[in-house]
C-alpha positions as CSV (number, residue, x, y, z in Angstrom):
1,X,13.1,-21.0,3.9
2,X,15.2,-17.9,4.5
3,X,14.5,-15.8,7.6
4,X,12.7,-12.5,7.4
5,X,15.2,-9.8,6.6
6,X,14.8,-6.3,5.3
7,X,12.3,-3.6,5.7
8,X,9.4,-1.7,4.2
9,X,7.5,-0.5,1.1
10,X,4.8,2.0,0.5
11,X,1.9,3.2,2.6
12,X,-1.0,5.6,3.5
13,X,-2.7,8.8,2.5
14,X,-4.9,10.3,5.2
15,X,-7.7,12.8,4.4
16,X,-5.8,14.9,1.9
17,X,-2.4,16.2,0.7
18,X,0.6,17.1,2.9
19,X,3.5,19.5,2.9
20,X,7.0,19.3,4.2
21,X,7.0,18.9,8.0
22,X,7.5,22.1,9.8
23,X,7.4,23.3,13.4
24,X,5.6,26.5,12.3
25,X,2.5,24.7,11.0
26,X,2.3,22.6,14.2
27,X,2.7,25.8,16.3
28,X,-0.1,27.4,14.4
29,X,-2.7,24.7,15.2
30,X,-1.3,23.9,18.7
31,X,-1.9,20.2,18.0
32,X,1.2,17.9,18.2
33,X,1.7,14.5,16.7
34,X,3.2,12.4,19.5
35,X,4.7,10.0,16.9
36,X,4.6,6.3,16.5
37,X,2.7,4.6,19.3
38,X,4.9,2.5,21.6
39,X,4.4,-1.0,22.8
40,X,4.4,-4.3,20.9
41,X,3.3,-4.4,17.2
42,X,-0.5,-4.3,17.0
43,X,-0.5,-6.4,13.8
44,X,1.2,-9.2,11.9
45,X,-0.7,-12.3,13.0
46,X,-3.4,-14.4,11.4
47,X,-7.1,-13.6,11.5
48,X,-8.8,-15.1,14.5
49,X,-10.9,-18.2,13.8
50,X,-8.9,-19.7,10.9
51,X,-9.2,-23.4,10.3
52,X,-6.2,-25.7,10.5
53,X,-5.9,-25.7,6.7
54,X,-6.2,-21.9,6.5
55,X,-3.5,-21.6,9.1
56,X,-1.1,-23.9,7.2
57,X,-1.5,-21.8,4.0
58,X,-1.2,-18.5,6.0
59,X,2.1,-19.7,7.5
60,X,3.3,-20.9,4.1
61,X,2.6,-17.5,2.6
62,X,4.2,-15.7,5.5
63,X,7.4,-17.7,5.0
64,X,7.5,-16.9,1.3
65,X,6.9,-13.2,2.1
66,X,10.3,-13.1,3.8
67,X,12.3,-15.0,1.2
68,X,15.2,-13.2,-0.4
69,X,15.2,-13.4,-4.2
70,X,18.3,-13.9,-6.4
71,X,19.0,-13.8,-10.1
72,X,20.0,-17.4,-10.5
73,X,21.6,-20.3,-8.7
74,X,19.3,-20.4,-5.7
75,X,15.9,-21.7,-4.8
76,X,14.4,-18.3,-5.3
77,X,15.4,-17.3,-8.8
78,X,14.2,-14.6,-11.1
79,X,15.3,-11.2,-9.6
80,X,15.5,-8.4,-12.1
81,X,16.7,-7.4,-14.6
82,X,15.2,-4.2,-13.1
83,X,13.9,-4.2,-9.6
84,X,13.2,-2.1,-6.4
85,X,14.1,-4.6,-3.7
86,X,14.7,-8.3,-3.3
87,X,12.0,-9.4,-0.8
88,X,8.4,-8.5,0.1
89,X,9.3,-7.9,3.7
90,X,11.8,-5.1,2.8
91,X,8.8,-3.0,1.8
92,X,6.2,-4.2,4.3
93,X,7.7,-4.5,7.8
94,X,6.5,-1.6,10.0
95,X,5.5,-2.4,12.7
96,X,5.6,-6.1,11.6
97,X,5.5,-8.3,8.5
98,X,2.8,-7.0,6.2
99,X,3.1,-3.4,7.3
100,X,4.7,-0.4,5.6
101,X,8.1,1.4,5.4
102,X,10.4,0.9,8.4
103,X,12.4,3.5,10.2
104,X,15.7,2.5,8.6
105,X,15.5,2.2,4.8
106,X,16.5,-1.3,3.6
107,X,17.1,-0.1,0.0
108,X,20.4,1.4,0.9
109,X,22.1,-2.0,1.3
110,X,20.2,-3.5,-1.7
111,X,21.9,-1.1,-4.1
112,X,25.3,-2.9,-3.7
113,X,24.3,-6.4,-2.6
114,X,26.2,-9.3,-4.2
115,X,28.5,-7.1,-6.1
116,X,25.9,-4.8,-7.7
117,X,27.1,-1.3,-8.5
118,X,23.9,0.7,-8.4
119,X,23.8,4.2,-7.1
120,X,21.3,4.9,-4.3
121,X,18.8,7.4,-5.8
122,X,18.6,10.8,-4.2
123,X,15.1,10.2,-2.8
124,X,16.1,7.1,-0.9
125,X,17.3,8.4,2.5
126,X,18.5,6.2,5.4
127,X,15.7,7.5,7.6
128,X,13.2,8.0,4.8
129,X,10.5,5.8,3.4
130,X,10.8,3.1,0.7
131,X,9.7,4.7,-2.5
132,X,8.9,3.6,-6.0
133,X,9.0,6.0,-8.9
134,X,6.7,6.6,-11.9
135,X,7.5,8.8,-14.8
136,X,4.9,11.3,-15.9
137,X,6.2,11.2,-19.4
138,X,8.8,9.3,-21.5
139,X,10.1,10.5,-24.8
140,X,7.5,13.3,-24.7
141,X,4.4,11.1,-24.3
142,X,2.4,10.2,-21.2
143,X,3.9,7.3,-19.3
144,X,2.7,6.6,-15.7
145,X,4.6,3.3,-15.3
146,X,6.9,2.3,-12.5
147,X,10.6,2.8,-13.4
148,X,12.7,0.5,-11.2
149,X,15.4,1.9,-9.0
150,X,18.1,-0.8,-9.5
151,X,19.5,-3.2,-12.1
152,X,21.2,-6.5,-11.7
153,X,24.3,-5.3,-13.6
154,X,27.5,-6.2,-11.6
155,X,25.9,-8.8,-9.4
156,X,27.8,-12.1,-8.9
157,X,24.8,-14.0,-10.1
158,X,24.2,-11.9,-13.2
159,X,27.5,-12.1,-15.2
160,X,27.2,-10.6,-18.6
161,X,24.3,-8.2,-17.9
162,X,25.2,-4.6,-18.6
163,X,22.1,-2.4,-18.5
164,X,22.1,1.0,-16.8
165,X,19.9,2.5,-14.1
166,X,17.3,5.0,-15.0
167,X,18.2,8.6,-14.5
168,X,16.3,10.2,-11.6
169,X,18.2,13.6,-11.5
170,X,18.0,16.4,-10.7
171,X,17.9,15.9,-7.0
172,X,15.6,17.4,-4.4
173,X,15.0,17.0,-0.7
174,X,16.0,13.3,0.1
175,X,13.6,13.0,3.1
176,X,10.5,14.6,1.7
177,X,11.1,13.7,-2.0
178,X,10.1,17.2,-2.9
179,X,11.8,19.7,-5.2
180,X,13.6,17.4,-7.5
181,X,13.0,16.0,-11.0
182,X,9.5,17.3,-11.9
183,X,8.9,14.3,-14.3
184,X,8.9,11.7,-11.5
185,X,6.4,11.0,-8.7
186,X,6.7,8.7,-5.8
187,X,4.6,6.0,-4.1
188,X,5.3,4.4,-0.7
189,X,4.1,0.9,0.3
190,X,0.5,0.5,1.4
191,X,0.1,-1.7,4.6
192,X,-1.4,-5.1,4.0
193,X,-3.0,-5.8,7.3
194,X,-6.7,-6.8,7.0
195,X,-6.7,-6.8,3.2
196,X,-8.5,-10.1,3.1
197,X,-11.4,-8.5,4.9
198,X,-11.3,-5.6,2.4
199,X,-11.4,-8.0,-0.5
200,X,-14.4,-9.7,1.1
201,X,-16.5,-6.5,1.3
202,X,-19.3,-6.7,-1.3
203,X,-19.6,-4.0,-4.0
204,X,-23.2,-3.5,-2.8
205,X,-21.9,-2.5,0.7
206,X,-19.5,0.1,-0.9
207,X,-22.2,1.5,-3.1
208,X,-24.7,1.7,-0.2
209,X,-22.2,3.6,1.9
210,X,-21.6,5.9,-1.1
211,X,-25.3,6.9,-1.0
212,X,-25.5,7.2,2.7
213,X,-25.7,10.9,3.9
214,X,-25.4,12.0,0.3
215,X,-26.9,15.4,1.0
216,X,-24.5,16.2,3.9
217,X,-21.5,14.9,1.9
218,X,-22.5,17.1,-1.1
219,X,-22.7,20.2,1.2
220,X,-19.1,19.5,2.2
221,X,-18.0,19.1,-1.4
222,X,-17.5,15.3,-1.1
223,X,-18.5,13.4,-4.2
224,X,-16.4,10.3,-4.6
225,X,-15.4,9.5,-8.1
226,X,-17.3,11.5,-10.7
227,X,-16.0,9.9,-13.9
228,X,-15.8,6.2,-13.3
229,X,-16.2,3.4,-15.9
230,X,-19.9,2.4,-16.2
231,X,-20.9,5.8,-14.8
232,X,-20.4,4.8,-11.1
233,X,-18.8,6.9,-8.4
234,X,-16.0,4.4,-7.8
235,X,-13.0,3.0,-9.6
236,X,-14.3,0.0,-11.5
237,X,-12.5,-2.8,-13.4
238,X,-12.6,-2.4,-17.2
239,X,-12.9,-6.1,-17.4
240,X,-15.9,-7.1,-15.4
241,X,-17.2,-3.7,-14.1
242,X,-16.8,-4.6,-10.4
243,X,-15.2,-2.2,-7.9
244,X,-11.4,-2.2,-7.7
245,X,-10.0,-1.4,-4.3
246,X,-6.3,-2.1,-3.8
247,X,-3.4,0.4,-4.4
248,X,-3.1,4.1,-4.0
249,X,-5.7,4.8,-6.8
250,X,-7.7,1.6,-6.1
251,X,-6.3,0.3,-9.4
252,X,-6.1,-3.4,-8.6
253,X,-9.1,-5.7,-8.3
254,X,-7.9,-8.6,-6.2
255,X,-5.1,-9.6,-3.8
256,X,-3.8,-12.1,-6.3
257,X,-3.5,-9.4,-9.0
258,X,-2.0,-7.1,-6.4
259,X,0.6,-9.7,-5.4
260,X,1.5,-10.6,-9.0
261,X,1.9,-7.0,-10.0
262,X,4.2,-6.2,-7.1
263,X,6.3,-9.3,-7.7
264,X,6.9,-8.2,-11.3
265,X,7.2,-4.4,-10.7
266,X,9.1,-4.4,-7.4
267,X,11.3,-7.5,-7.8
268,X,11.2,-8.1,-11.6
269,X,9.9,-11.6,-11.1
270,X,7.5,-12.9,-13.7
271,X,4.5,-15.1,-13.0
272,X,1.6,-16.7,-14.8
273,X,-0.4,-13.4,-14.4
274,X,2.6,-11.3,-15.7
275,X,4.6,-13.7,-17.8
276,X,6.9,-11.2,-19.7
277,X,10.0,-9.5,-18.4
278,X,9.8,-5.7,-18.2
279,X,13.3,-5.5,-19.7
280,X,14.0,-8.2,-22.3
281,X,17.7,-7.5,-22.8
282,X,18.9,-11.0,-23.8
283,X,22.1,-10.8,-21.8
284,X,20.1,-10.1,-18.6
285,X,17.7,-13.1,-18.9
286,X,19.0,-16.0,-16.9
287,X,16.0,-18.1,-16.0
288,X,12.9,-19.4,-17.9
289,X,9.9,-17.1,-17.9
290,X,7.5,-17.0,-16.2
291,X,10.0,-17.2,-13.3
292,X,7.5,-18.4,-10.8
293,X,4.8,-20.9,-11.7
294,X,2.7,-23.8,-10.2
295,X,5.0,-26.5,-8.9
296,X,4.0,-29.5,-10.9
297,X,6.7,-31.7,-9.5
298,X,5.4,-31.6,-5.9
299,X,2.8,-34.3,-5.4
300,X,-0.3,-33.4,-3.4
301,X,-1.9,-35.9,-1.1
302,X,-5.5,-36.0,0.0
303,X,-4.6,-36.5,3.7
304,X,-2.3,-33.5,4.2
305,X,-2.5,-29.8,3.4
306,X,0.2,-29.2,0.8
307,X,0.9,-25.6,0.0
308,X,4.1,-26.4,-1.9
309,X,2.3,-26.9,-5.2
310,X,1.1,-23.3,-5.4
311,X,3.1,-20.5,-6.9
312,X,4.5,-17.6,-4.9
313,X,1.9,-15.1,-5.9
314,X,-0.8,-17.4,-4.6
315,X,1.2,-17.8,-1.4
316,X,1.5,-14.1,-1.0
317,X,-2.2,-13.6,-1.6
318,X,-3.1,-16.3,1.0
319,X,-0.9,-14.5,3.5
320,X,-2.5,-11.2,2.8
321,X,-6.0,-12.7,2.7
322,X,-5.7,-14.2,6.2
323,X,-3.6,-11.4,7.8
324,X,-5.4,-9.9,10.7
325,X,-6.2,-6.2,10.9
326,X,-4.3,-4.0,13.3
327,X,-5.4,-4.0,16.9
328,X,-6.0,-0.4,18.3
329,X,-4.9,0.8,21.6
330,X,-7.4,0.6,24.5
331,X,-10.0,3.3,24.5
332,X,-9.7,6.3,26.9
333,X,-11.9,9.4,27.4
334,X,-9.4,11.4,25.3
335,X,-9.5,8.9,22.4
336,X,-13.3,8.7,22.6
337,X,-13.5,12.5,22.4
338,X,-11.1,12.6,19.5
339,X,-13.2,10.0,17.7
340,X,-16.3,12.0,18.2
341,X,-14.7,15.2,16.9
342,X,-13.3,13.2,13.9
343,X,-16.9,12.3,13.0
344,X,-18.3,15.7,13.9
345,X,-16.1,17.7,11.5
346,X,-16.7,15.3,8.6
347,X,-13.6,13.1,8.3
348,X,-15.7,10.0,8.6
349,X,-17.6,10.8,5.4
350,X,-14.6,9.5,3.5
351,X,-12.8,7.6,6.2
352,X,-15.9,5.4,6.9
353,X,-15.4,3.7,10.3
354,X,-16.6,0.3,9.3
355,X,-18.0,-1.8,6.5
356,X,-19.2,-5.5,6.6
357,X,-17.9,-8.5,4.6
358,X,-20.1,-10.8,2.6
359,X,-22.1,-13.5,4.3
360,X,-20.4,-16.4,2.5
361,X,-16.8,-15.7,1.6
362,X,-14.6,-18.6,0.5
363,X,-10.9,-19.1,1.2
364,X,-9.6,-22.6,0.5
365,X,-13.0,-24.2,-0.1
366,X,-15.9,-23.0,-2.3
367,X,-18.4,-25.2,-0.5
368,X,-17.7,-24.2,3.1
369,X,-17.5,-20.5,3.8
370,X,-14.6,-19.2,5.8
371,X,-15.8,-18.2,9.3
372,X,-12.8,-15.8,9.6
373,X,-13.8,-13.8,6.5
374,X,-17.6,-14.1,6.3
375,X,-20.0,-11.6,7.9
376,X,-17.2,-9.7,9.7
377,X,-17.3,-6.0,10.7
378,X,-14.3,-4.3,9.1
379,X,-13.0,-1.3,11.1
380,X,-11.0,0.1,8.2
381,X,-11.8,3.8,8.3
382,X,-12.2,4.0,4.5
383,X,-15.0,4.1,1.9
384,X,-12.6,2.5,-0.7
385,X,-13.7,5.2,-3.2
386,X,-11.4,7.5,-5.0
387,X,-11.6,11.3,-4.4
388,X,-10.2,14.5,-5.8
389,X,-7.4,15.5,-3.5
390,X,-6.5,18.7,-5.2
391,X,-3.5,20.3,-6.8
392,X,-1.3,19.9,-3.7
393,X,-1.4,16.1,-3.7
394,X,-1.9,15.6,-7.5
395,X,0.7,13.2,-9.0
396,X,-0.3,13.7,-12.6
397,X,-0.9,9.9,-13.1
398,X,-4.1,8.3,-14.3
399,X,-4.8,4.6,-13.4
400,X,-8.0,3.1,-14.4
401,X,-10.6,5.8,-14.0
402,X,-8.7,7.5,-11.2
403,X,-7.3,10.7,-12.6
404,X,-4.2,12.9,-11.9
405,X,-5.4,14.2,-8.5
406,X,-7.5,11.3,-7.4
407,X,-6.6,8.8,-4.7
408,X,-8.4,6.0,-2.8
409,X,-9.4,7.0,0.7
410,X,-6.5,5.4,2.6
411,X,-7.6,3.0,5.4
412,X,-6.6,4.5,8.7
413,X,-6.5,1.3,10.8
414,X,-3.0,0.8,12.1
415,X,-2.0,4.5,11.5
416,X,-0.9,4.7,15.2
417,X,2.2,2.6,14.3
418,X,3.0,4.0,10.9
419,X,5.9,6.3,10.3
420,X,5.4,7.9,6.8
421,X,2.2,9.4,5.4
422,X,0.6,10.4,2.1
423,X,1.1,8.6,-1.2
424,X,4.7,9.8,-1.5
425,X,5.8,9.7,2.1
426,X,6.6,13.4,2.3
427,X,5.8,13.7,6.0
428,X,6.0,11.7,9.2
429,X,3.7,14.2,11.0
430,X,0.0,13.5,11.2
431,X,-0.8,17.2,11.7
432,X,1.0,18.0,8.4
433,X,-0.7,15.1,6.7
434,X,-4.1,16.4,7.7
435,X,-3.4,19.9,6.6
436,X,-2.1,18.6,3.3
437,X,-5.6,17.5,2.5
438,X,-6.4,21.1,1.7
439,X,-5.6,22.6,-1.7
440,X,-7.3,23.9,-4.8
441,X,-9.8,21.3,-6.1
442,X,-9.7,19.0,-3.0
443,X,-12.9,17.4,-1.8
444,X,-11.6,17.7,1.7
445,X,-11.3,21.5,1.8
446,X,-14.4,22.1,3.9
447,X,-13.6,19.3,6.3
448,X,-10.1,20.7,6.9
449,X,-11.7,24.1,7.4
450,X,-13.7,22.6,10.1
451,X,-10.6,21.0,11.6
452,X,-8.9,24.4,11.7
453,X,-11.9,26.0,13.4
454,X,-12.2,23.6,16.4
455,X,-10.2,24.2,19.5
456,X,-6.6,23.1,20.0
457,X,-7.8,20.5,22.5
458,X,-10.2,19.1,20.0
459,X,-7.6,19.0,17.3
460,X,-5.3,17.2,19.7
461,X,-8.0,14.7,20.4
462,X,-8.2,13.8,16.8
463,X,-4.5,13.3,16.6
464,X,-4.5,11.1,19.7
465,X,-7.4,9.1,18.3
466,X,-5.6,8.5,15.1
467,X,-2.4,7.4,16.9
468,X,-4.5,4.9,18.9
469,X,-5.7,3.2,15.8
């Protein structure tokens, strides 16, 4: 296996929309974001209580997560023809493997790796977040799909391929991603810590939380999703009607689907869930498709755990499923006061402090429930619903039943060690991110009004509480 190399992908959206970081807005509130919490990474290890078999498969998935993909001639073939990066870890590494965008953008070096002649897009800054792009329209009709940053043209392992990068001009502000091509929108990587616990939360728990304090939520303008499939107030799968919960708009149902989509969209690697190449230019196809499948040639034995037979997407899903949630900083009176204010002004109506997983959740066995996943309290600070975030955060993209200004409530656990915020990474400042929740049509407007009314000390307490998560 190749060692972990690279850095980060796409992450968080707090209560609402954000604007470009500015000293003036911080001065207005008086609250100051102290920045990324110091100390060792508070995440990246396995869930406590895993069995020996679960641990083997977690470690196998973790190793695959750091592998560097190539076009051909290596053990990890299939990269491209169009791609955003060459390993999972390059998008999910802050503060540890499975996290979000790192401080130094790894995509700068990917652009010219192995002889490639790609140009670094204007919105990929050395100290900015990893970003993927979606086009609002193509050829005059609605699009919404990811358009990869790079192509394999020129690489030593892709002789004969001669396709061109997409055009992302005109340019805007490289760090914030604002002010450039109005047809493209950005997404940054979502952190993966604790996602197995999120997957294990029953639909009934999400719906019960939706109904809780309904009158108070309504008085604050908080409604959840008003136009979901099957008339619910959540984003539901059009296939089986259950609640989807992964991705910026809660567009993906499961970790396996989430992993397979990312493998195809971010690295251009096909699988049994996504078997077709996204660009089928014949001169750029070098390996059989799907690129990654079950390994029939590796015999399994009944005496030993044998993860080698599974495909990469299953390995990635196992890693995410058994990846522990972030560990918060120790509580202090300041943090406790900030938590109380966070709840008092209404943030917790969307950023629900905790939900509980199902009583009998299977991992590697359908007959013996996983103790690590079953009946666990999940301190995620999210209701997993999609909400209207208003004109200021709207990206113009519809996914499932989540419309142009709707986003899933981003889980806040681990926010203390994240660098970039909101769906497009436009700010690294929590005060800016909170204020961005307020714009025309946002369900968070009255909550942000309450935030603006409390004292500077109370605002600072909220920021300190968030940086402790």
